[in-house]
ROVO-827117 format. One record per residue (C-alpha): residue number from 1; chain; x, z, y. Coordinates in nm, 2 decimals. Layout:
<rs>
NUM, A, X, Z, Y
...
</rs>
This chain:
<rs>
1, A, -2.11, -1.61, 3.96
2, A, -1.86, -1.90, 3.92
3, A, -1.87, -2.16, 3.66
4, A, -1.50, -2.19, 3.58
5, A, -1.37, -1.83, 3.54
6, A, -1.02, -1.74, 3.43
7, A, -0.84, -1.42, 3.36
8, A, -0.73, -1.20, 3.65
9, A, -0.37, -1.26, 3.59
10, A, -0.41, -1.63, 3.65
11, A, -0.57, -1.59, 3.99
12, A, -0.41, -1.65, 4.33
13, A, -0.46, -1.42, 4.63
14, A, -0.82, -1.31, 4.65
15, A, -1.04, -1.48, 4.92
16, A, -1.34, -1.29, 5.04
17, A, -1.65, -1.48, 5.17
18, A, -1.81, -1.24, 5.42
19, A, -2.07, -1.48, 5.54
20, A, -2.30, -1.46, 5.23
21, A, -2.45, -1.13, 5.10
22, A, -2.32, -1.04, 4.76
23, A, -2.48, -0.82, 4.48
24, A, -2.19, -0.58, 4.44
25, A, -2.16, -0.52, 4.81
26, A, -2.53, -0.47, 4.87
27, A, -2.55, -0.21, 4.59
28, A, -2.24, -0.04, 4.73
29, A, -2.43, -0.01, 5.06
30, A, -2.73, 0.14, 4.89
31, A, -2.51, 0.39, 4.71
32, A, -2.36, 0.50, 5.04
33, A, -2.03, 0.32, 5.00
34, A, -1.82, 0.15, 5.27
35, A, -1.71, -0.16, 5.08
36, A, -1.97, -0.39, 5.24
37, A, -2.02, -0.62, 5.55
38, A, -2.28, -0.67, 5.81
39, A, -2.45, -0.94, 5.62
40, A, -2.48, -0.72, 5.32
41, A, -2.62, -0.43, 5.52
42, A, -2.88, -0.66, 5.69
43, A, -3.02, -0.79, 5.36
44, A, -3.00, -0.45, 5.21
45, A, -3.21, -0.31, 5.50
46, A, -3.46, -0.59, 5.47
47, A, -3.50, -0.52, 5.10
48, A, -3.53, -0.15, 5.15
49, A, -3.80, -0.20, 5.41
50, A, -4.00, -0.41, 5.16
51, A, -3.93, -0.17, 4.88
52, A, -3.82, 0.17, 5.00
53, A, -3.75, 0.30, 4.64
54, A, -3.47, 0.05, 4.59
55, A, -3.21, 0.31, 4.70
56, A, -3.35, 0.56, 4.45
57, A, -3.34, 0.28, 4.19
58, A, -2.97, 0.22, 4.27
59, A, -2.89, 0.59, 4.23
60, A, -3.09, 0.63, 3.91
61, A, -2.91, 0.33, 3.77
62, A, -2.57, 0.48, 3.83
63, A, -2.68, 0.82, 3.69
64, A, -2.81, 0.65, 3.38
65, A, -2.48, 0.48, 3.32
66, A, -2.30, 0.82, 3.34
67, A, -2.54, 0.97, 3.09
68, A, -2.52, 0.67, 2.86
69, A, -2.14, 0.68, 2.85
70, A, -2.14, 1.05, 2.80
71, A, -2.37, 1.01, 2.51
72, A, -2.17, 0.73, 2.35
73, A, -1.84, 0.91, 2.40
74, A, -1.94, 1.27, 2.33
75, A, -2.22, 1.24, 2.07
76, A, -2.15, 0.91, 1.90
77, A, -1.78, 0.90, 1.92
78, A, -1.73, 0.56, 2.07
79, A, -1.38, 0.51, 2.21
80, A, -1.40, 0.14, 2.33
81, A, -1.62, 0.00, 2.61
82, A, -1.67, -0.35, 2.73
83, A, -1.84, -0.32, 3.07
84, A, -1.96, -0.66, 3.17
85, A, -2.07, -0.70, 3.53
86, A, -1.91, -0.38, 3.64
87, A, -1.97, -0.41, 4.02
88, A, -1.76, -0.22, 4.28
89, A, -1.58, 0.09, 4.16
90, A, -1.75, 0.41, 4.27
91, A, -1.76, 0.77, 4.16
92, A, -1.79, 0.83, 3.78
93, A, -1.69, 0.48, 3.66
94, A, -1.71, 0.41, 3.29
95, A, -1.34, 0.48, 3.22
96, A, -1.35, 0.80, 3.42
97, A, -1.65, 0.94, 3.23
98, A, -1.53, 0.82, 2.89
99, A, -1.17, 0.94, 2.94
100, A, -1.28, 1.27, 3.07
101, A, -1.44, 1.34, 2.73
102, A, -1.19, 1.14, 2.52
103, A, -0.87, 1.05, 2.70
104, A, -0.77, 0.79, 2.43
105, A, -1.08, 0.58, 2.53
106, A, -1.01, 0.21, 2.60
107, A, -1.22, 0.02, 2.86
108, A, -1.23, -0.34, 2.97
109, A, -1.43, -0.43, 3.29
110, A, -1.56, -0.78, 3.36
111, A, -1.67, -0.92, 3.69
112, A, -1.59, -1.21, 3.92
113, A, -1.67, -1.08, 4.27
114, A, -1.35, -1.11, 4.47
115, A, -1.40, -0.77, 4.63
116, A, -1.44, -0.61, 4.29
117, A, -1.11, -0.76, 4.19
118, A, -0.94, -0.62, 4.49
119, A, -1.06, -0.27, 4.41
120, A, -1.01, -0.31, 4.04
121, A, -0.64, -0.37, 4.09
122, A, -0.60, -0.04, 4.28
123, A, -0.86, 0.19, 4.14
124, A, -0.94, 0.11, 3.78
125, A, -0.65, 0.31, 3.63
126, A, -0.63, 0.49, 3.30
127, A, -0.53, 0.81, 3.13
128, A, -0.19, 0.80, 2.97
129, A, -0.35, 0.81, 2.62
130, A, -0.60, 0.54, 2.68
131, A, -0.62, 0.20, 2.85
132, A, -0.81, 0.02, 3.12
133, A, -0.81, -0.35, 3.19
134, A, -1.00, -0.59, 3.41
135, A, -1.11, -0.95, 3.33
136, A, -1.18, -1.16, 3.63
137, A, -1.45, -1.39, 3.49
138, A, -1.81, -1.50, 3.49
139, A, -2.00, -1.31, 3.22
140, A, -2.14, -1.64, 3.09
141, A, -1.79, -1.74, 2.98
142, A, -1.83, -1.52, 2.68
143, A, -1.56, -1.69, 2.48
144, A, -1.30, -1.64, 2.75
145, A, -1.41, -1.28, 2.82
146, A, -1.39, -1.19, 2.45
147, A, -1.05, -1.35, 2.42
148, A, -0.92, -1.15, 2.71
149, A, -1.09, -0.83, 2.60
150, A, -0.92, -0.85, 2.26
151, A, -0.59, -0.78, 2.43
152, A, -0.71, -0.42, 2.49
153, A, -0.99, -0.36, 2.25
154, A, -0.99, -0.36, 1.87
155, A, -1.29, -0.56, 1.76
156, A, -1.27, -0.43, 1.41
157, A, -1.38, -0.10, 1.54
158, A, -1.71, -0.02, 1.72
159, A, -1.74, -0.12, 2.09
160, A, -2.00, -0.01, 2.34
161, A, -2.11, -0.33, 2.53
162, A, -2.25, -0.24, 2.88
163, A, -2.46, -0.48, 3.07
164, A, -2.59, -0.28, 3.37
165, A, -2.77, -0.48, 3.64
166, A, -2.63, -0.80, 3.49
167, A, -2.89, -0.98, 3.29
168, A, -3.13, -1.01, 3.58
169, A, -2.87, -1.25, 3.73
170, A, -2.91, -1.47, 3.42
171, A, -3.25, -1.61, 3.53
172, A, -3.32, -1.82, 3.23
173, A, -3.47, -1.61, 2.95
174, A, -3.32, -1.81, 2.66
175, A, -2.98, -1.81, 2.82
176, A, -2.99, -1.44, 2.88
177, A, -3.09, -1.37, 2.52
178, A, -2.82, -1.61, 2.39
179, A, -2.56, -1.44, 2.60
180, A, -2.64, -1.10, 2.46
181, A, -2.62, -1.24, 2.11
182, A, -2.28, -1.41, 2.17
183, A, -2.13, -1.08, 2.27
184, A, -2.29, -0.87, 2.00
185, A, -2.20, -1.12, 1.73
186, A, -1.83, -1.06, 1.81
187, A, -1.87, -0.68, 1.77
188, A, -1.88, -0.49, 1.43
189, A, -2.15, -0.28, 1.28
190, A, -2.17, 0.06, 1.46
191, A, -2.13, -0.10, 1.81
192, A, -2.38, -0.03, 2.08
193, A, -2.56, -0.23, 2.36
194, A, -2.65, -0.06, 2.69
195, A, -2.88, -0.26, 2.92
196, A, -3.03, -0.17, 3.26
197, A, -3.22, -0.39, 3.50
198, A, -3.49, -0.38, 3.76
199, A, -3.84, -0.44, 3.63
200, A, -4.12, -0.65, 3.77
201, A, -4.40, -0.48, 3.97
202, A, -4.62, -0.57, 4.27
203, A, -4.40, -0.33, 4.48
204, A, -4.09, -0.53, 4.38
205, A, -4.21, -0.88, 4.44
206, A, -4.13, -0.90, 4.81
207, A, -3.79, -0.74, 4.76
208, A, -3.72, -1.00, 4.49
209, A, -3.81, -1.28, 4.73
210, A, -3.59, -1.15, 5.01
211, A, -3.30, -1.12, 4.77
212, A, -3.33, -1.47, 4.62
213, A, -3.36, -1.63, 4.97
214, A, -3.07, -1.44, 5.12
215, A, -2.82, -1.31, 4.87
216, A, -2.61, -1.43, 4.58
217, A, -2.64, -1.46, 4.29
218, A, -3.02, -1.48, 4.24
219, A, -3.20, -1.21, 4.05
220, A, -3.50, -1.23, 3.81
221, A, -3.72, -0.92, 3.75
222, A, -3.84, -0.90, 3.40
223, A, -4.11, -0.68, 3.24
224, A, -4.01, -0.40, 3.00
225, A, -4.16, -0.61, 2.72
226, A, -3.92, -0.90, 2.81
227, A, -3.63, -0.66, 2.84
228, A, -3.71, -0.52, 2.49
229, A, -3.61, -0.86, 2.34
230, A, -3.24, -0.79, 2.43
231, A, -3.25, -0.52, 2.16
232, A, -3.40, -0.74, 1.88
233, A, -3.22, -0.65, 1.56
234, A, -3.07, -0.33, 1.70
235, A, -3.17, 0.03, 1.64
236, A, -3.29, 0.17, 1.97
237, A, -3.16, 0.52, 2.05
238, A, -3.43, 0.77, 2.15
239, A, -3.62, 0.77, 2.38
240, A, -3.61, 0.39, 2.36
241, A, -3.66, 0.15, 2.65
242, A, -3.77, 0.36, 2.94
243, A, -3.75, 0.41, 3.32
244, A, -3.39, 0.50, 3.40
245, A, -3.45, 0.86, 3.52
246, A, -3.63, 0.93, 3.19
247, A, -3.34, 0.83, 2.96
248, A, -3.21, 1.17, 2.83
249, A, -3.24, 1.35, 3.16
250, A, -3.11, 1.70, 3.21
251, A, -3.38, 1.96, 3.13
252, A, -3.59, 2.06, 3.44
253, A, -3.86, 2.32, 3.50
254, A, -4.03, 2.07, 3.73
255, A, -4.12, 1.84, 3.43
256, A, -4.01, 1.48, 3.36
257, A, -3.84, 1.28, 3.64
258, A, -4.04, 1.02, 3.84
259, A, -4.07, 0.68, 3.69
260, A, -3.89, 0.40, 3.88
261, A, -3.90, 0.02, 3.85
262, A, -3.57, 0.01, 3.67
263, A, -3.56, 0.02, 3.29
264, A, -3.28, 0.09, 3.04
265, A, -3.20, 0.14, 2.68
266, A, -2.92, 0.19, 2.43
267, A, -2.92, 0.02, 2.09
268, A, -2.70, 0.04, 1.78
269, A, -2.59, -0.26, 1.58
270, A, -2.66, -0.19, 1.22
</rs>
């Protein structure tokens, strides 16, 4: 993350640094994508060796996002999404899921990874009835992000704020909590917060160390109890804060899905 973000329209030609592993590209590698480099694959393999379930975590994270957007669009009736820390576009991006159910949906993505920007310009398109925009910014620049997002979103109507895999990169607890509040304070009653992040466990400790010694930006694993604080003052949607595979999964004769060290939740602003 940079410290002096600006809107995408103000940016010169994108410059990629392929010498330092980056979050979006490592996750792309774990998800089977091709938008990554040798340094990303090397660190991704080291982390996977220390914590083999990380690939399942990545896939479960993406699957949760799809289910959450389907719920918010199809059951709640949300038509506006602010996806902060979007990562590299892949199958079933937020706008694709939302506009498949409600073509008039409007989506704003926020990220500041140069490769994400390259793909956003080409792939994050929209249905004719709706709108999709991209803000090239550090999520911590909440004032700038919200200012740019208002060009596409109507903040007098409910908005779904998505922070998937983002808050672990805000390694100071107070700063992370304040960031969530800044965004939510700008949104009206009836808006929703969706959060997903890896959670701390003994199995995850070595993977966290490798990540923070090798990749950028750093990542802090929090306990589910710590993550629950992001939903203070909100009405948690059932089943609450749970392991990602267990958030409203499809019915299965084999019973509930396996629990993984990645937790998520969806909360409504009263």
